[in-house]
Structures are given as C-alpha cells and as structure tokens.
C-alpha positions in Angstrom: 4.5 -14.7 28.0 5.7 -18.2 27.4 7.6 -19.0 24.3 5.4 -22.1 23.9 2.0 -20.9 22.7 -0.6 -23.3 21.3 -2.4 -21.2 18.7 -1.6 -18.6 16.0 -2.3 -14.9 16.7 -5.5 -13.7 15.2 -5.6 -11.1 12.4 -6.8 -8.5 14.9 -4.0 -9.3 17.3 -1.4 -8.8 14.5 -3.1 -5.6 13.3 -3.0 -4.1 16.8 0.5 -5.3 17.4 1.6 -3.7 14.1 -0.1 -0.4 14.9 1.4 -0.3 18.4 4.9 -1.2 17.0 4.9 1.8 14.6 3.1 4.4 16.6 5.5 7.1 17.6 7.9 6.5 14.7 6.4 5.8 11.2 2.8 6.2 12.4 1.6 9.2 14.3 -1.8 8.1 15.4 -4.9 5.8 15.2 -8.5 6.9 15.3 -11.5 4.7 16.2 -14.6 4.8 14.1 -18.1 3.3 14.3 -18.5 -0.4 15.0 -14.8 -1.3 15.3 -13.6 0.6 12.2 -10.2 2.4 12.5 -7.9 4.7 10.7 -4.1 5.0 11.1 -2.0 7.8 9.7 1.5 9.3 9.3 2.0 13.1 9.1 5.3 12.8 7.4 4.9 9.8 5.1 2.1 9.8 2.5 2.3 6.2 1.5 -1.0 4.3 1.7 0.7 1.5 3.7 0.9 4.0 6.6 -2.4 5.8 6.0 -5.3 3.4 5.8 -8.7 2.5 7.2 -9.6 -1.0 8.5 -12.6 -2.9 9.6 -14.7 -1.1 6.9 -17.9 -3.2 6.1 -20.8 -0.7 5.8 -21.5 2.5 4.0 -21.5 4.4 7.3 -18.0 3.2 8.1 -16.9 3.9 4.6 -18.1 7.5 4.9 -16.4 7.9 8.2 -13.1 6.5 6.9 -13.2 8.8 3.8 -13.6 11.8 6.0 -10.9 10.7 8.4 -8.5 10.2 5.4 -9.3 13.4 3.5 -9.2 15.4 6.7 -5.6 14.5 7.1 -4.8 15.2 3.4 -4.6 11.5 2.4 -6.4 9.7 -0.4 -8.6 7.1 1.2 -7.1 3.6 1.3 -8.7 0.5 2.9 -7.3 -2.7 4.3 -9.4 -5.8 3.5 -8.5 -8.7 5.8 -9.9 -11.4 3.4 -11.7 -12.0 0.2 -15.1 -11.4 1.8 -14.1 -8.0 3.1 -12.4 -7.2 -0.2 -15.7 -7.9 -2.0 -17.7 -5.7 0.4 -15.3 -2.8 -0.2 -15.5 -3.3 -4.0 -19.2 -3.0 -3.7 -18.7 0.5 -2.2 -16.1 1.8 -4.6 -13.9 0.9 -7.5 -10.2 0.8 -6.4 -7.6 2.6 -8.5 -5.0 0.1 -7.3 -5.0 -3.1 -5.1 -1.9 -4.4 -3.3 -2.1 -7.9 -1.9 0.1 -8.5 1.2 1.4 -11.5 3.1 1.2 -11.3 6.9 3.8 -13.8 8.2 4.7 -15.2 11.6 7.6 -17.3 12.9 8.2 -18.8 16.3 11.8 -18.3 17.3 14.2 -19.9 16.9 13.8 -21.5 13.5 16.2 -24.0 12.2 19.0 -21.7 11.0 20.4 -22.1 7.5 23.2 -19.7 8.2 24.3 -18.2 11.5 25.4 -14.6 11.6 28.7 -13.8 13.1 27.9 -12.2 16.5 30.9 -9.9 16.2 29.4 -8.5 13.0 26.0 -7.8 14.4 25.2 -4.6 16.4 22.0 -3.4 18.0 21.1 0.2 19.0 17.9 1.7 20.4 18.4 4.7 18.1 18.9 5.0 14.4 22.5 5.7 13.7 24.6 6.7 10.7 25.3 3.1 9.8 21.6 2.2 9.8 20.8 5.3 7.6 23.6 4.4 5.2 22.3 0.9 4.6 18.6 1.8 4.6 18.9 4.7 2.1 21.2 2.7 -0.2 19.0 -0.4 -0.5 17.3 0.6 -3.8 18.6 1.3 -7.3 15.9 3.8 -8.0 17.1 7.3 -7.2 13.5 8.6 -6.6 12.9 5.8 -4.0 16.2 6.7 -2.3 15.2 10.3 -2.2 11.8 9.4 -0.7 13.4 7.3 2.0 15.8 10.1 3.0 13.0 12.7 2.9 10.3 10.9 4.8 11.2 7.6 6.4 14.6 8.4 7.9 13.5 11.6 9.7 10.5 9.7 11.1 12.8 6.9 12.4 15.2 9.5 13.9 12.3 11.1 15.8 10.9 7.8 17.0 9.7 7.9 20.6 8.5 4.4 21.6 5.4 4.2 23.8 5.6 2.6 27.3 6.2 -1.1 27.0 7.6 -0.9 23.5 11.3 -1.6 22.8 12.9 -0.7 19.5 16.2 -2.3 18.5 17.8 -1.2 15.2 20.1 -3.9 13.9 23.1 -3.7 11.6 25.0 -6.6 10.1 28.5 -5.8 8.7 30.6 -7.6 6.2 34.3 -7.0 5.4 33.4 -3.8 3.5 31.3 -2.3 6.4 27.6 -1.9 7.2 25.7 -4.1 4.8 22.2 -5.0 6.1 19.8 -3.5 8.5 16.5 -4.3 10.3 14.4 -3.1 13.2 12.8 -5.2 15.9 9.8 -3.8 17.8 9.1 -5.8 20.9 5.9 -5.5 23.0 4.0 -7.9 25.2 5.8 -11.0 24.1 5.5 -10.3 20.3 8.2 -8.8 18.0 7.6 -7.0 14.7 10.3 -7.2 12.1 10.6 -4.0 10.0 13.0 -2.1 7.7 14.8 -5.2 6.5 17.2 -3.9 3.9 20.5 -4.8 2.2 22.7 -2.3 0.5 22.2 -2.5 -3.3 25.9 -3.3 -3.8 25.8 -6.2 -1.3 22.7 -8.0 -2.3 22.4 -11.6 -3.4 25.1 -12.6 -0.9 22.9 -14.1 1.8 23.2 -11.1 4.1 19.5 -10.5 4.3 18.8 -14.1 5.2 21.6 -14.0 7.8 20.1 -10.8 9.4 16.6 -12.3 9.5 17.9 -15.3 11.4 19.8 -13.1 13.7 16.6 -11.0 14.3 14.8 -14.2 15.3 17.4 -15.2 17.7 17.5 -11.7 19.2 13.7 -11.8 19.5 13.8 -15.0 21.4 16.5 -13.7 23.7 14.2 -10.8 24.6 11.3 -13.0 25.4 9.2 -12.9 22.2 6.8 -15.7 21.7 6.5 -15.0 18.0 7.8 -12.6 15.4 5.5 -11.1 12.8 6.1 -9.1 9.6 4.3 -7.8 6.5 5.6 -8.1 2.9 4.2 -8.1 -0.7 2.4 -11.3 -1.5 4.3 -13.6 -3.7 7.7 -13.1 -5.2 11.3 -13.3 -3.8 10.8 -11.3 -0.6 8.0 -13.6 0.7 10.1 -16.6 -0.4 13.1 -15.4 1.6 11.1 -15.1 4.8 9.5 -18.5 4.2 13.0 -20.0 3.9 13.8 -18.4 7.3 10.9 -20.1 9.0 8.0 -17.6 8.6 4.6 -18.8 7.6 1.9 -16.8 5.9 -1.2 -16.6 8.2 -3.2 -14.0 6.4 -3.3 -12.4 2.9 -5.0 -9.0 3.3 -5.2 -6.4 0.5 -4.8 -2.7 0.5 -7.4 -1.1 -1.8 -6.5 2.5 -2.8 -8.7 5.2 -4.3 -5.8 6.9 -6.0 -2.6 5.9 -7.8 -0.8 9.0 -6.4 0.5 9.9 -3.0 
C-alpha cells in the first residue's frame, strides 16, 4: 500500500485492524453474530476493553451478544461507535459504567518535536525481560501492577501473530536503563500502536513522546500508510498523542453492564 492515501480509514476498518492486531496475543477470538454484530474476547484478561460486543443495534443482536459474553464468563459490554449507537444501546439497557475513548490516526512521519537516539532504541519480535520490567512498573498502584503481571504479560509472552501480522516490541533506554516501551502491530499497510508505557520513576521526562515519534518512524520504514491507536478520551494521554501528530477520527464509548471484572 502506498504511503500517500487520500482518505481516512473508516471506523469499521480501524475496528477490524484492531481486532486483527490483538488476536493471538491479548485477544483469543472473535465471533460473528446476526446482521454484522460481533463479539471479541480474551480468555486470560477479564477487562471489558478486551471482551466486548460491537455493531449492536437491535434487541435480537443485544440478546445474542449477552449470551456470547455470559457464555465466556464475561459481563456483557458493548462498543457504541457514535452517539446514535450509544442512544440505541441505552434504550436496551442502563449501563453501570460508560467509558468514552478516542480513536486516533497519524500518517508517518509527523514533524518530530524530539528525535529518539537510535542507539537507545531496540526492537524485538518477542517480549523480553526489559519490556516486562518497564511495562509492569508503569503504574503507582500496586493492584494494577499485579494485574498486569498476572494477565497481560503472560498473554504477551504467549503471543502467536497470525499470518501477515508482524509484532515489534520496542524499548527506549536512558542512562539508567530500559525506560519506555511500546508495541507496533503491522498488517496490510496499517500499524497499531499498543502498550505505550514509561516506568513510573522515569515519567515526565519526554521519554513517552520520544518513543511515540520513534514508533511512527519505524512504522513508515516498514511500509505503514497510517498508524492507529486507542486511548481514553480527553486528558493528558490523548494530548500527548495529539502533540505527536495523531488526530482523533472517532469517539466511541464502551458501555458496561457491570462495574466489576
């Protein structure tokens, strides 16, 4: 695919690229339901961000999605692509929690604000000890760190990319050692950016921004026409990506039936 493309990817294109990028690592499968509905799930990770139904617009689809979720031991959660779909879902049930997201896209390379030192950047097709060290130490909350070590890291270690999908786990080091990490998932001219984290004791030093810029350059070098990501809507994380050259194309919401995992 050419790096010069005229139009932005559709919501459906990004959703399918996201599912393809994570299937075999954080996601274990995707099921198709009636009239274009779908459900994705993770066996090891209970978070609703990895166990949700989409394309749900009718009571029949809603019933199918509920059965698909509960059959895998997950409280039903529903992705609403826009306000109209959000309103249709709220007519079917009252959410216990709603989480708005920002789906962002950048066309590499952006105008860099800071270039990463190539000597400090390493890429590996497998999760290594340095990646695990950074990823598990990126939150102050001990319960969150325990959750990452118990669920996400084992899933990332077991990752088996599907044909046509390339995974590159990135580490950016500073003088004290591994400081920031991220994962690029490349397929069919698109690259998903995941697992962007900075060690808690190295945050607020520009390392996260440097790694995002490095990821964009690596994506271009590997033929990506665009790079996409998902993050919470609003706040400092979305602002960081916006400064790096990402634009918000869609603002879906995740509507959950339960506050617990």
